[in-house]
C-alpha positions in Angstrom: 96.9 -169.0 89.2 97.0 -165.6 87.5 99.2 -162.7 87.7 98.0 -159.5 89.2 97.9 -158.0 85.9 95.0 -156.2 84.6 93.9 -157.0 81.1 94.8 -153.7 79.9 98.5 -153.8 81.2 98.7 -157.4 79.8 97.8 -156.4 76.6 100.2 -153.4 76.2 102.4 -155.7 77.6 102.4 -158.1 74.9 102.4 -155.2 71.9 105.6 -154.0 73.8 107.0 -157.8 74.0 106.2 -158.1 70.2 108.0 -154.7 69.1 111.3 -155.3 71.2 111.4 -158.5 69.6 111.1 -157.9 65.9 113.5 -154.8 67.2 116.9 -157.3 67.8 115.6 -160.3 66.3 118.3 -161.6 64.4 121.0 -159.9 66.9 119.4 -161.7 69.9 119.5 -165.1 67.7 123.0 -165.0 67.1 124.0 -163.8 70.2 122.2 -166.6 72.0 123.1 -169.1 69.4 126.5 -168.2 69.6 126.3 -168.2 73.3 125.5 -171.6 73.4 128.6 -172.9 71.6 130.3 -170.5 73.8 129.8 -172.5 77.3 131.7 -175.5 75.4 134.7 -173.1 74.6 137.5 -174.6 76.8 136.3 -178.2 75.0 136.5 -176.3 71.3 140.0 -174.8 72.3 141.3 -178.4 73.9 139.9 -180.3 70.4 141.3 -177.5 68.3 144.6 -178.4 69.2 144.7 -181.9 70.6 148.5 -183.1 70.9 149.3 -180.5 73.3 150.4 -181.7 76.8 147.9 -182.5 79.5 148.3 -182.8 83.1 146.9 -181.7 86.2 150.2 -182.2 88.1 152.6 -180.1 87.7 155.7 -178.4 90.2 156.2 -175.0 90.8 159.8 -175.7 89.6 158.5 -175.9 86.0 157.0 -172.8 86.0 159.8 -171.3 87.2 161.8 -173.3 84.1 159.5 -172.2 81.5 159.2 -168.4 83.0 163.4 -168.0 82.8 163.4 -169.8 79.5 161.1 -167.1 78.3 163.0 -164.4 79.8 166.3 -165.8 78.6 165.1 -166.9 75.0 162.5 -164.4 73.6 163.0 -161.2 75.6 161.7 -159.6 72.3 158.5 -160.8 73.2 158.3 -159.5 76.9 156.2 -157.0 77.8 154.4 -155.2 80.4 152.7 -158.5 81.6 153.5 -162.2 82.1 150.5 -164.6 82.7 151.2 -168.1 83.3 147.8 -170.1 82.8 147.8 -173.3 85.3 146.4 -176.4 84.6 142.8 -176.9 86.1 140.3 -180.0 85.5 138.1 -178.1 82.7 141.5 -177.0 81.2 144.5 -179.4 82.0 146.9 -177.2 80.5 149.6 -175.2 81.6 150.5 -172.0 79.5 152.4 -168.7 79.3 151.7 -165.0 77.7 152.7 -162.0 77.3 151.0 -159.3 75.3 152.7 -160.4 72.0 153.0 -164.1 72.2 151.6 -167.5 74.1 153.3 -170.8 74.5 152.2 -173.7 75.8 154.4 -175.3 78.6 156.0 -178.8 78.5 156.2 -181.5 81.3 159.9 -180.2 81.3 159.4 -176.4 81.6 160.4 -175.8 78.1 158.2 -174.0 75.6 156.1 -176.1 74.0 153.8 -175.2 70.8 152.4 -171.3 70.5 148.6 -171.4 71.3 146.7 -171.0 68.7 142.8 -171.1 68.5 141.8 -169.1 65.9 138.1 -170.8 66.0 137.7 -170.9 69.6 138.5 -167.1 69.6 136.3 -166.9 66.3 133.2 -168.8 68.4 134.2 -165.6 71.0 134.3 -163.0 69.4 131.1 -163.5 67.7 129.2 -164.5 70.8 130.6 -160.7 72.7 131.0 -158.5 69.7 129.3 -160.2 66.6 133.0 -159.6 64.9 132.5 -155.5 65.2 135.4 -153.5 66.4 135.5 -154.3 70.5 134.4 -151.0 71.6 131.2 -151.1 69.5 130.9 -154.6 69.5 130.9 -155.5 73.3 128.2 -152.4 74.2 125.7 -153.7 70.9 125.8 -157.2 73.1 125.1 -155.8 76.3 122.4 -154.1 74.8 121.0 -156.7 73.9 121.1 -158.2 77.3 119.3 -155.7 78.5 116.6 -155.8 76.1 116.2 -158.8 76.7 115.9 -158.5 80.3 113.3 -156.0 79.2 111.6 -158.9 76.5 111.6 -161.2 79.8 109.5 -158.8 81.8 107.0 -157.9 79.1 106.5 -161.3 78.6 105.9 -162.3 82.0 103.5 -159.3 82.2 101.9 -159.9 78.9 101.1 -163.9 80.3 98.4 -163.5 82.7 97.7 -167.2 83.2 101.4 -168.2 83.4 102.1 -170.6 85.8 98.5 -172.4 84.7 99.9 -173.1 81.3 103.3 -173.9 82.9 102.2 -177.2 81.8 100.5 -177.4 79.0 101.2 -178.1 75.3 99.0 -178.5 72.3 101.2 -180.9 70.4 99.0 -182.1 68.1 97.2 -179.0 67.5 97.9 -176.8 64.8 101.4 -175.2 63.9 100.8 -171.8 64.9 99.4 -173.2 68.9 102.4 -175.2 68.7 104.5 -172.5 68.4 102.6 -170.8 70.9 103.1 -173.4 73.1 106.7 -174.0 72.9 107.5 -170.4 73.0 106.0 -169.8 76.0 106.9 -173.3 78.0 110.9 -172.7 77.5 110.1 -169.3 78.6 108.7 -170.1 81.9 110.3 -173.1 82.7 114.1 -170.9 82.3 113.2 -168.1 83.2 115.3 -167.5 85.9 118.5 -168.8 83.7 117.1 -166.3 81.1 117.2 -163.4 83.7 120.1 -164.5 84.9 122.1 -164.6 81.2 120.3 -161.0 80.6 121.5 -159.4 83.2 125.2 -160.7 83.5 125.1 -160.4 79.7 124.1 -156.7 79.6 127.1 -155.8 82.6 130.0 -156.7 80.4 130.1 -154.3 78.1 128.1 -151.7 80.0 130.8 -152.3 83.1 132.8 -149.1 81.6 130.0 -146.8 81.4 128.9 -148.0 85.0 132.2 -147.1 86.0 132.3 -143.6 84.8 128.7 -142.9 86.8 130.1 -144.5 90.0 133.2 -142.6 90.2 131.4 -139.3 89.5 128.8 -140.3 91.9 130.1 -142.0 95.0 134.4 -141.4 94.3 134.5 -137.4 93.4 135.2 -138.4 90.1 138.2 -140.5 90.7 138.5 -143.4 88.6 141.8 -144.9 90.6 140.1 -144.6 94.0 136.8 -146.9 92.5 139.4 -149.1 91.1 141.3 -149.2 93.8 137.9 -150.4 95.8 137.3 -152.8 93.4 140.8 -154.6 92.6 143.0 -153.3 95.7 146.0 -150.9 95.7 149.0 -151.4 93.6 151.9 -151.7 95.7 154.8 -149.4 95.6 157.7 -151.6 95.5 161.6 -151.2 94.8 164.4 -152.7 94.7 162.8 -156.2 93.5 165.1 -158.8 92.2 164.7 -158.8 88.4 163.8 -162.7 88.2 160.7 -164.1 90.4 160.9 -166.5 92.8 157.9 -168.7 91.8 157.7 -171.7 94.0 158.4 -169.6 97.1 155.2 -167.5 96.7 153.3 -170.8 95.8 154.6 -172.7 98.4 153.5 -169.4 101.0 150.4 -169.8 99.2 149.5 -173.1 100.4 150.2 -171.7 103.9 147.7 -168.7 103.3 145.4 -169.9 101.3 144.9 -173.8 101.7 142.5 -175.9 99.7 142.0 -173.5 96.4 142.9 -174.1 93.4 145.8 -172.1 91.7 144.3 -171.1 88.5 147.4 -168.2 87.1 150.1 -166.6 88.2 150.3 -162.4 86.8 153.5 -161.0 87.1 153.4 -157.2 86.8 156.0 -154.8 85.6 158.2 -157.4 84.2 161.9 -156.5 84.3 161.9 -153.8 86.6 162.6 -153.1 90.3 159.0 -152.9 91.6 157.9 -155.8 89.7 155.6 -158.1 91.6 153.3 -161.2 91.1 149.5 -161.7 91.2 148.2 -165.4 91.8 144.7 -165.7 91.1 143.3 -169.0 93.4 139.8 -170.3 92.9 137.4 -170.8 96.3 135.5 -173.5 95.2 133.2 -172.7 97.6 132.4 -169.3 96.0 131.1 -168.4 92.6 134.0 -166.0 91.8 136.7 -166.7 89.4 139.7 -166.2 92.1 141.4 -164.8 95.0 143.7 -162.7 94.1 146.8 -163.3 96.2 150.3 -160.5 96.2 153.7 -161.5 96.4 156.2 -159.5 95.8 159.6 -160.8 93.6 161.3 -162.8 96.0 158.3 -165.0 96.7 156.9 -163.2 100.1 153.2 -162.8 100.7 151.9 -159.6 100.7 148.1 -159.1 100.9 145.0 -160.0 99.0 142.8 -158.3 97.6 139.6 -159.2 99.2 137.1 -160.9 96.3 136.5 -164.2 98.5 135.8 -162.1 102.1 135.6 -158.5 101.0 132.9 -156.8 100.2 129.8 -157.9 98.5 129.9 -155.8 95.9 133.6 -156.9 94.8 132.5 -160.7 95.2 129.6 -159.8 93.1 131.8 -158.3 90.2 134.5 -161.0 90.1 131.3 -164.0 90.2 129.7 -162.8 86.6 132.3 -164.0 84.7 131.7 -168.1 85.7 127.9 -167.5 86.3 127.2 -166.4 82.7 129.3 -168.7 81.0 128.5 -172.0 83.5 132.5 -172.4 84.4 132.0 -173.6 88.0 130.5 -177.1 89.2 130.8 -180.2 87.5 130.4 -180.8 83.4 127.1 -181.1 84.1 126.5 -177.4 84.8 127.8 -176.9 81.4 125.4 -179.4 79.8 122.7 -177.8 82.0 124.0 -174.5 80.5 124.5 -175.7 76.6 120.5 -176.8 77.0 119.3 -173.9 78.6 121.0 -171.9 75.9 119.4 -173.4 72.8 115.7 -173.5 74.7 117.1 -169.6 74.6 117.6 -169.5 70.8 114.5 -171.6 70.3 112.4 -169.0 72.3 114.0 -166.2 69.9 113.3 -167.8 66.4 109.9 -168.8 67.7 109.1 -165.9 68.7 109.2 -164.3 65.2 108.2 -167.4 63.7 104.4 -166.6 65.3 104.4 -162.7 64.1 105.3 -164.1 60.5 102.5 -166.1 60.8 100.3 -163.7 62.4 101.0 -161.4 59.4 99.1 -164.0 57.4 101.2 -163.7 54.2 104.4 -164.8 53.0 107.2 -162.3 51.3 110.7 -162.0 51.3 111.1 -161.5 55.4 109.8 -165.0 55.5 113.0 -165.9 53.4 115.2 -163.9 54.8 114.2 -165.2 58.4 114.7 -168.7 57.3 117.8 -167.9 55.6 118.9 -166.7 58.5 118.3 -169.3 61.8 119.1 -172.3 59.5 121.7 -171.2 57.5 123.5 -170.5 61.2 124.3 -173.8 62.2 125.4 -174.7 58.3 127.7 -171.6 58.5 129.1 -172.2 61.5 130.3 -175.7 60.5 131.3 -174.9 57.0 133.4 -171.8 58.9 135.1 -175.0 61.2 135.9 -177.0 58.2 137.4 -174.1 56.7 139.7 -173.1 59.7 140.5 -176.6 60.7 140.8 -178.2 57.4 142.4 -175.2 55.3 143.1 -172.9 57.8 141.1 -170.1 56.1 139.7 -167.4 58.6 136.4 -169.0 59.7 135.2 -165.4 60.5 134.4 -164.4 56.3 133.3 -168.5 55.7 130.8 -167.6 58.5 129.1 -164.6 57.2 129.6 -165.1 53.5 127.6 -168.6 54.3 124.6 -166.9 56.2 124.1 -164.2 53.5 124.3 -166.8 50.5 121.7 -169.0 52.4 119.6 -165.8 52.9 119.9 -165.1 49.3 119.4 -168.8 48.1 115.8 -169.0 50.0 114.5 -165.9 48.7 115.6 -166.9 45.2 113.7 -170.7 46.1 110.9 -168.7 47.8 110.2 -172.4 49.0 110.1 -172.3 53.0 110.1 -176.6 53.6 112.4 -177.8 50.5 115.1 -174.4 51.5 114.7 -175.4 55.2 115.1 -179.1 54.5 118.0 -178.4 52.3 119.6 -175.9 54.8 119.6 -179.3 57.6 120.8 -181.2 55.1 124.1 -178.9 54.4 124.3 -178.7 58.1 124.9 -182.2 58.9 127.1 -182.5 55.6 129.0 -179.6 57.2 129.3 -181.3 60.6 130.3 -184.3 59.4 132.8 -182.9 57.3 134.5 -181.2 60.2 134.4 -184.4 61.9 136.8 -186.1 58.8 138.8 -182.9 58.3 139.9 -183.0 61.7 140.7 -186.4 61.6 142.7 -186.3 58.6 144.0 -183.0 59.9 145.1 -184.3 63.7 145.6 -188.1 63.1 146.5 -189.9 66.2 146.0 -186.7 68.3 142.5 -187.1 67.0 142.0 -189.8 69.4 142.4 -188.4 72.5 140.1 -188.3 75.2 139.3 -184.8 74.3 139.2 -185.0 70.3 136.9 -188.4 70.6 134.9 -186.4 72.9 134.1 -183.4 70.6 133.8 -185.1 67.5 131.1 -187.5 69.2 128.9 -184.4 69.8 129.3 -183.3 66.7 128.3 -186.6 65.2 125.5 -186.6 67.7 124.2 -183.1 66.9 124.2 -184.2 63.0 122.4 -187.9 64.3 119.7 -185.2 66.0 119.3 -183.1 63.2 118.7 -186.3 60.3 115.8 -187.4 63.0 114.5 -184.1 62.9 114.7 -184.0 59.2 113.4 -187.1 59.0 110.5 -186.4 61.2 109.7 -182.9 59.9 110.3 -184.1 56.2 108.5 -181.4 54.2 106.4 -179.8 56.8 106.6 -176.1 58.1 108.5 -175.5 61.2 
């Protein structure tokens, strides 16, 4: 079966596809690679602080106790907002956060350990903004999403036998033919996922610019009117009690929206007579992150924003996060997202490999690309060792590690040997990361989540050992 694309259009599309791929090669690889890891951010967060109390069972009175403890014992930490994160199956921890500090909540409602997840934050900011200032980094990464969409479309247009070749793979053929088939097969098999990731990724950073466009075009240049349609009007309240009644609000939520999963409580206008509560509750049959139910300070239900059953645009906007990161459904969904994200990373690498092979020569570009591709996983694991084991910031370790890998690859100028050495370094760093985690946290490292994450790290190391032995000294 052929797509109805002329040979001339296919040729032009292939050329555009190649140039676009070269333009974004390094940044696209880093975004896809970090995004694959970021899918498991909740598990990494729990692994990073394995000693924290976890349970899905909690009482509203316990939340009230933690909230009042914060008011009484840490008034200097208060801000306009207080966010209480309620336990859910994928993150069974309760925490309370102001703009200045965050604490986990113990079983009795007392404030527990200070929330600290620098390695998780390092991974998140790498994927979201490449560790650049947020204003620029978020837009740049979103631009990668837009360009990825263009790459996908041009790739489909360039491949005239996309369905006929969907299951052909010349595994025993020459390296370039294998690379072509790997690139094309993974691209075809994951096409809907890749396009979804590209479009949702483009949305995050470009949303602020779209807001300005829509407010000018549809709301007479009044962004507040647009925000009111998206997020609901801000309640105008007076003479509210200065201490909230959280248990009453949660009891009323059960009556208003039975069968939903409360995820968070946000206190707005903290400490003023106009303060109120938002309770975000997930509708398990919808992709939206949550519906927001509003209560006054006395816990009386006022209204909801309407993400679950309002305008389609509202539901679409508030489904983007869960759809992009795979935080919905069972754990199988996360695993599937991880595998598809890895496939997208391999597609990025194989596309540049093909361009380098077709040049018919080897130079610094080959060496530097090798250092980036195989230096990144080694640098990420080393950054984890530095952060978890030594409490040294992961960010400089990661970037210096990649630069060192690039410099070493150029200095040695021996592709197969350097690749083999970088794979070996990654294996060593992964095993070291597990060991330093065990050493630092002791008995807490034997909690189920720690065993799971450490087992996965060792599993990746074993897969790399298998790949290392299989490829030997050959180019790959």
